[in-house]
C-alpha positions, -999 to +999 in steps of 0.1 A: -531-915+148-521-883+160-547-858+136-572-882+143-568-881+183-567-840+179-600-843+157-619-860+184-605-838+210-616-807+187-652-821+183-654-834+220-644-799+230-667-778+212-697-805+217-691-797+260-687-768+254-719-764+230-741-782+255-730-762+286-734-732+266-771-738+256-774-752+293-763-719+304-784-698+280-814-721+292-809-712+326-804-674+321-836-669+305-853-681+333-839-660+354-845-630+330-877-639+325-888-627+360-874-593+351-903-590+322-875-575+296-880-571+263-872-605+242-853-579+213-832-565+248-831-597+258-813-618+234-791-584+228-782-579+260-787-615+280-789-643+254-757-634+230-734-635+259-746-670+269-746-678+235-712-663+231-694-685+258-679-705+238-665-670+215-654-658+249-640-691+264-619-694+230-606-659+231-591-663+266-582-698+261-562-686+225-544-657+245-533-674+272-513-699+243-499-669+226-525-675+195-540-641+189-550-653+149-570-681+166-593-654+189-594-625+158-602-650+132-628-671+153-644-637+162-643-621+137-656-654+114-688-656+140-700-619+138-702-630+099-716-662+105-747-653+125-755-615+104-754-637+070-756-673+077-779-678+108-797-648+101-802-663+063-818-695+077-846-675+096-870-676+068-867-717+067-888-718+097-905-686+096-918-671+055-917-634+061-907-623+095-915-585+101-887-564+107-885-531+130-861-503+110-846-486+144-833-513+158-817-531+130-798-499+118-788-488+155-771-526+165-758-529+124-740-495+127-725-504+164-718-539+150-699-523+119-680-495+145-669-522+164-656-541+134-637-509+123-618-502+159-606-544+156-595-537+120-577-502+132-560-524+162-544-549+149-531-535+118-498-533+136-500-569+136-504-567+176-538-567+203-523-552+233-542-553+268-553-509+261-568-517+229-585-551+242-597-522+273-611-500+245-629-530+226-647-538+261-656-505+273-672-498+231-695-532+237-705-519+267-712-480+254-728-501+226-755-523+248-765-482+266-773-469+237-795-501+221-810-503+261-819-463+251-832-469+218-849-501+214-887-497+218-906-518+238-909-554+230-925-585+240-907-600+266-891-633+263-918-664+274-885-685+278-891-727+276-898-738+312-869-748+333-868-777+358-856-756+387-876-733+395-851-714+429-834-688+415-804-699+438-805-732+422-805-714+384-778-693+396-759-719+404-765-738+367-754-712+353-722-706+368-715-748+361-722-745+326-700-715+322-670-737+338-683-766+319-673-739+287-649-727+292-630-759+297-645-775+267-634-745+248-599-749+263-593-786+250-609-774+216-584-744+209-558-764+220-568-791+194-574-767+169-536-748+168-519-784+169-547-793+136-528-760+119-493-769+128-503-803+113-518-793+079-497-762+079-530-737+079-530-703+088-545-704+122-564-677+113-581-693+083-589-721+098-607-701+127-626-680+106-639-708+087-640-736+113-641-726+147-665-699+138-690-723+128-687-747+154-690-717+183-717-697+165-736-733+168-755-722+199-770-690+181-783-714+157-804-736+180-810-709+201-824-682+176-842-716+157-860-725+184-870-695+196-891-689+161-902-721+159-918-714+195-928-675+180-902-651+193-883-632+167-868-605+188-847-631+206-841-644+173-827-612+157-818-599+195-795-628+201-780-628+160-775-592+163-760-593+197-737-622+195-721-603+165-715-571+182-704-592+213-680-609+188-666-579+172-660-557+204-662-579+239-645-614+229-618-594+206-614-574+236-612-601+262-580-622+246-565-588+240-568-581+284-561-614+295-526-615+272-516-597+242-504-613+213-495-613+179-521-614+148-516-611+112-527-583+096-538-588+061-560-616+071-575-598+101-580-573+082-595-585+057-616-608+071-629-574+097-635-556+068-654-583+046-678-591+076-680-545+083-693-548+047-720-577+052-732-562+083-742-530+067-759-552+034-775-571+059-786-539+079-795-520+052-815-544+033-836-552+063-843-517+072-852-508+037-875-536+028-885-540+070-894-581+062-873-606+061-882-635+037-863-658+016-849-637-009-826-619+014-822-651+029-806-661-002-785-630-001-774-631+032-754-669+025-746-662-006-726-631+013-714-661+036-703-683+009-689-656-008-668-646+020-646-684+016-632-672-018-623-643-010-605-649+026-590-680+007-578-657-023-557-635+002-546-663+026-524-680-006 
């Protein structure tokens, strides 16, 4: 009965967080459209924050409970999911997608740097406030670099929304954010209790379980963007969300409340994700296209992570 209840709370909490996150992204894109921002930058700077709300709320809730492994595991796992699994599915919607080499290499290198910082900071088994603050600063600097180096692209064309007044749209975004936080808090609580029930290391449960659930907004938004002919939004969101997870998400947890982290699992997950990002960015930049062959390679990288992390965790 206890396990069934926690599963129900976990699924219910994530469902609320995901639905609210989707609404927040929808209205954030509507607000951003008025600025005429390039599609790729909208994805990196705005949509990625919206779709990463579950991970950010998860980080805050986890650290308030002293569960650093849940934050780092979910954030690092989400970065891997988005760079490999989510991007790997793109050719199912558009068979061949042309790639801009510069933006892929720039944001890939910055994401790798973020994962490297995370590895260094958790090596002592503790994520402190100043380390969290440095990770947040790293995200801000990385975002500035992306904005300065990304070439001009076609502005995003968001789907029509019911409310057109900006004040109302802003209110809907704020309400959606509050619901995301509530849903993620419930999900984290049930996740920790499930880990205790099954004796599963919390890092692994976060890496493989919560990371898939919290990456669902990216998957839905990105595939929808591709279906509507906006690959810039899709790639910007997938890569931007990974950058957020590697820096801002991990960092905000440490700033809220320092917590212990299992070094072996955290470093292994971060380093594997770093290498996966290098492969994805390098392959896309070299080929200048993304198709089903590269998609299969990326999904294979994600599946291989199961073997690596489970082996290390034993």
